[in-house]
N, C-alpha and C positions, 0 to 999 in steps of 0.2 A: 738467917738461922733456919735450919731444917725442922720442919714440923713432922711429928709422927703421923704415919698413915692411919686413916680411920679404917674400921672394919669393912666398910663398904668399898673403899679403895682397894684393900687387899683382896677381897672377894672378886672384885671386878678384874683385877690383874690376873688372878688365878684362873678365873673362868675364860678370860680372853686367851691366856697362854694355852690352856687345855684345848680350846676350839682351834686355835692356830695349829697346834700340834696334830690334832685329829685331821685337819684339812690337809696338812703337808703329807701325812702318812697316806691318807686316802688318795690324794692326787698321785703320789708316787706309785701306789699299787695299781691305779687305773693305767698309768703309763706303762708299767711293767707288763700288765696283762695285754695291752694293745701291742706292745713290742713282741710278745710271744705269739700273738695272733697274726700279725702282719708278716707276709713272706719277706725274706731278706733280699731275694733276687727275683723281681718280677719277670715273667716270661717275655722274651723279646719277640716271640711270634704273635702274641696277642697285643695288638697296638694300643688298645684303650683299657686293658684289663686292670691297670692300677687305679683308675678313677673311682670305681666303687669302693676300693679299699681306703682310699684317701677320704672319700665322703663319709664312710662308716667311722673312720677314725675321728674326723672332725665332729660328727654328731655325738660320738661317745665322749669326747672331751667337753663339748657343750653341755651334755647331760651331767658330767662330773662337776662342772662349774655351777650348774643349777643346784645340785645337791649341796655344794659348799656354801652357796648363798643361803640356802635354807638352814644349814647348821648355824651360821652366824645369826640369822634372823631368830631362830629359836632361842639361842643363848641370850641375845639382846632382849627378847620378849621376856625370858625368864628373869633377867636382872631387873627389867623395868616393872615387873609385877611385884617386886619387893619394895618396901619403903626405904628411901634414903640412897638409892643407887642412881638416881637421875630421872630425867623425863624427856619427852619430846615437846619442844615449844609449840604451844597452841593446842595441845591435847591434854585432857584430864586423864583419859584412859586410852591406851594404845592396844590394838588387837594384834593377833599373831600375823595376820596378813600385812598390817601396817609395818610391823617389825621386819618382815621379809622384804617389803617394798623398800624400806630404808636401807636394809642390808644390800639389796641389789643396786640401789643408787650409789651406795658407798663402795661396794665391791667393784663395780664397773667404772668407778671414778667419774660418773656422770655428775652426781651431786647437784641436782636441779635446784636445791635450796628451799624446797617447799617444806621439808622436815629438817629440824636441827636438834641435835642432842644437847642436853644441858646436864650439868652435874657430873658425877664420876664416870658415867658412861661416856 
């Protein structure tokens, strides 16, 4: 039998959906800007001219991912600061940097296992 969702579950789903939507739009916009910035046909006379462009693109995408990790970390921290939304096993209180660390471990699918979410989170 289906149970009704609690307020904490509904808020968690809404916040997660909002953050995922923001991250998708942000990532799309970063890629669009990079696409406008990169030349479509690199010069054939300059043998290694494309390397700086590729490196700049890679670092821009890396920076975009770091911002996305922070967005998830802030949302996670905000939910954990409220009562009834869940916790991190082994922690009574979690800091913003702990949340960002957990977000990075989850986002990169490393999942070292030193932090584990419990509850609706």
